[in-house]
C-alpha positions as CSV (number, residue, x, y, z in Angstrom):
1,X,28.9,-7.1,1.3
2,X,28.6,-4.2,3.6
3,X,26.2,-4.8,6.7
4,X,23.6,-2.4,7.3
5,X,23.7,-0.2,10.4
6,X,21.8,-1.7,13.4
7,X,19.7,1.4,13.6
8,X,17.9,3.6,11.4
9,X,19.5,6.9,12.4
10,X,16.4,8.9,11.3
11,X,14.1,6.9,13.5
12,X,16.9,7.4,16.5
13,X,16.5,11.1,15.5
14,X,12.8,11.1,15.8
15,X,12.9,9.1,19.0
16,X,15.4,11.8,20.6
17,X,13.3,14.4,19.6
18,X,10.2,12.6,20.9
19,X,11.7,12.0,24.3
20,X,14.0,15.1,24.6
21,X,17.0,13.5,26.5
22,X,19.1,10.4,26.0
23,X,18.8,8.9,29.2
24,X,14.8,8.1,28.4
25,X,15.8,6.8,25.0
26,X,18.3,4.7,26.7
27,X,16.0,3.0,29.1
28,X,13.7,2.3,26.2
29,X,16.5,0.3,24.2
30,X,17.3,-1.0,27.4
31,X,13.8,-2.4,28.2
32,X,13.6,-3.9,24.6
33,X,17.3,-5.4,25.2
34,X,15.8,-6.9,28.6
35,X,12.6,-8.2,27.2
36,X,14.2,-10.0,24.0
37,X,15.5,-13.2,25.7
38,X,12.1,-13.8,27.1
39,X,10.4,-13.9,23.6
40,X,13.6,-15.7,22.3
41,X,13.1,-18.6,24.9
42,X,9.3,-18.6,23.7
43,X,10.7,-19.0,19.7
44,X,12.7,-21.5,21.0
45,X,10.1,-23.4,23.1
46,X,7.7,-23.0,20.2
47,X,10.7,-24.6,17.8
48,X,11.3,-27.6,19.9
49,X,7.4,-28.3,20.4
50,X,6.8,-27.6,16.6
51,X,4.1,-25.0,17.8
52,X,4.0,-22.4,15.0
53,X,1.8,-20.1,17.0
54,X,4.3,-19.8,19.8
55,X,7.1,-18.9,17.3
56,X,4.6,-16.2,15.6
57,X,3.8,-14.9,19.3
58,X,7.3,-14.4,20.1
59,X,8.4,-13.0,16.8
60,X,5.6,-10.7,16.4
61,X,6.4,-9.0,19.7
62,X,10.0,-8.7,18.4
63,X,9.0,-7.4,15.3
64,X,6.9,-4.7,16.7
65,X,9.1,-3.5,19.1
66,X,12.1,-3.1,16.7
67,X,10.0,-1.4,14.0
68,X,9.1,1.4,16.7
69,X,12.8,1.5,17.7
70,X,14.2,1.5,14.2
71,X,16.4,-1.7,14.8
72,X,16.7,-2.7,11.1
73,X,18.4,-6.1,11.3
74,X,16.4,-7.4,14.3
75,X,13.2,-6.6,12.5
76,X,14.2,-8.2,9.3
77,X,14.9,-11.5,11.1
78,X,11.9,-11.2,13.3
79,X,9.7,-10.7,10.2
80,X,11.1,-13.3,8.7
81,X,10.5,-15.7,11.5
82,X,6.7,-14.7,12.0
83,X,6.3,-15.5,8.2
84,X,7.6,-18.7,8.5
85,X,5.8,-19.7,11.6
86,X,2.4,-18.7,10.0
87,X,3.3,-20.4,7.0
88,X,3.8,-23.3,9.6
89,X,7.3,-24.0,7.8
90,X,9.0,-24.6,10.8
91,X,12.2,-26.4,9.4
92,X,14.4,-23.7,8.6
93,X,13.2,-21.6,11.2
94,X,16.4,-22.4,13.9
95,X,18.9,-20.9,11.6
96,X,16.8,-17.4,11.6
97,X,16.4,-17.7,15.3
98,X,20.4,-17.7,15.4
99,X,20.4,-15.0,13.1
100,X,18.1,-12.9,15.2
101,X,19.9,-13.4,18.2
102,X,23.0,-12.4,16.4
103,X,21.3,-9.0,15.6
104,X,20.1,-8.6,19.2
105,X,23.8,-9.1,20.2
106,X,24.8,-6.5,17.3
107,X,22.2,-3.9,18.6
108,X,23.4,-4.2,22.1
109,X,27.3,-3.8,21.0
110,X,26.2,-0.9,18.7
111,X,24.3,1.1,21.6
112,X,27.7,0.6,23.7
113,X,29.9,1.9,20.9
114,X,27.7,5.1,20.5
115,X,27.4,5.5,24.1
116,X,23.5,4.7,24.4
117,X,24.3,1.9,26.9
């Protein structure tokens, strides 16, 4: 099974046209990647404290930003975590948090490979 690219190329093209230059787009992706650890920590604390609202809040923030940026894998994992939190089903959420972190690292590596970081 082939893994989908971490970014939706059509969305990246839209953002490139919207912002007009690579540097601004790079700053936006960089800001997102800098914010992710804060959100991940909130999710982790929510899981440790069994507080679904903390998991939901962190996952929702990552979901929204990743959707805007075309980060497909991150969007998928954050959406799943958000759904688990809203259903108050946190038992398996830790494994999806691990997958979310892997997707974030995959995006970071991809941006470096394509020269956006």
